[in-house]
N, C-alpha and C positions, 0 to 999 in steps of 0.2 A: 503496500497500499504506500502509495505515494502522498504526503499531505503538502495541499501549496497553500500557502496564508499572504491571499493581495493585501494592500495598503497604499494609501496617495490621493485617494479619491475627495472628492468636494465641491465645494460651489464655487467656479468660475463666471468669469465675465466672457462675452464673446469677443475675438481675439489674445484671448490670454493661453495659458499655456498650464498644463499639469504634468507629474512624473509620475507614472502609475510603477510598484516594484510588486513581484512576488518571489518570496523564497521559500527553500524547503531546506528542510535538513537529510534530504535527500544523497546519501555518501554520490551516485551515480546519476548525479543530476543530468552530466554533460552527455549523456547518451540520449536522451531525451530531445524531442523535436518540442518548442515551447513556442505557445501561440497563445494570440490573445481574443478573445472575443465580446460581442455586446449582445446587449439583450434591451431594448427597449420597451416599453408599459404599451400592452395590446401587440407588439411583434416578435416575430419570432428572432430567436437568438442568433447572431448574424456573426462570419467571421472578420477579423479587422487585419491579422497580422501573424505572421510566423519565421520562427530564425530556427534553422535545421541545428542538429550538432556541428553541423562544418562551421554553422555560423551564416550560412544565405538566408536571406533572407528576400520574402513579400507580404505586398501588400493589397487590403481591397482596396480599387479604385477611387471608392470615396473619400479615403484616409491617406494616399499616392501625395508625398508632397510635403505631409504636414505631420504625420509621426512617425516617428523611428523606433523600432526593436531593437534589441540587445540586451546581451547575456556576459554576465561575466561565471563563470564554470566557477573560480574557485571562493566567491560567496555564494554557490549554487541559485543565484538569484536571474531572472529575467524584469526586463524593466522596458516599459513604452513611455515614451517621449510623446505625451502632443501639444502641438503649435495650433496656433491660429485656429482657435477649437471655435465651434459653432453650435447655436441652439441642436440645431440636429445630430449632434454628436450625445447629447445627454444621454445616460443609459446607464446600466449595471455594467460593469466590465469584469469579466472573470478568464482567469491565467487557465490553461492546459499545458496536461506533460502528456506527450503521446510517444512511442514507443513500437515504431516499427507498423502501428496500426493497429496492435495486439494488445496494447495498453494505453488505456486512455485515464485520466485523471484531472477532478474540477478543482479549482480552488470556491471559496465559497461567495465569491464577486465584492466589487468595491462598484458604489454609486458614483457616476461622474454625473453633476447639472453645470448644465451652461447657460446661464440666466443672465439678462442686466438686474 
C-alpha cells in the first residue's frame, strides 16, 4: 500500500500561483509514474499532468504552459506548480501513483479555489 498526502491547496485570485505537493514514505517512490488529477463540482475527475519514473512530463491541453509537474525522488515528493490560475481551475486536486498500470494509489485530495 502506498499512502499519498497532498498539501498546498487554498484560495487564490485569478492570475495567481499555487504549488501543490504530494509526499509518500514509500521507499520505492522513484519507480512510480506520478500524476495529478482534478475534480470540479458536478464534473468527472480529469487528468492534469503526469511525470514518468524517468522524468518525462505530459500535460492536459487546458493547463499546458501554465502548470509544471516535477518530482524529487530524494524527498519522495511530486509537485505541481500552478501559475496564471483561472476560475475554471477550481477543483479538488488528487495525486496518483501508478506502477506499470497494475498498481494505482490515490491521495485524499486538496482543494484549490480560484476566485476574486
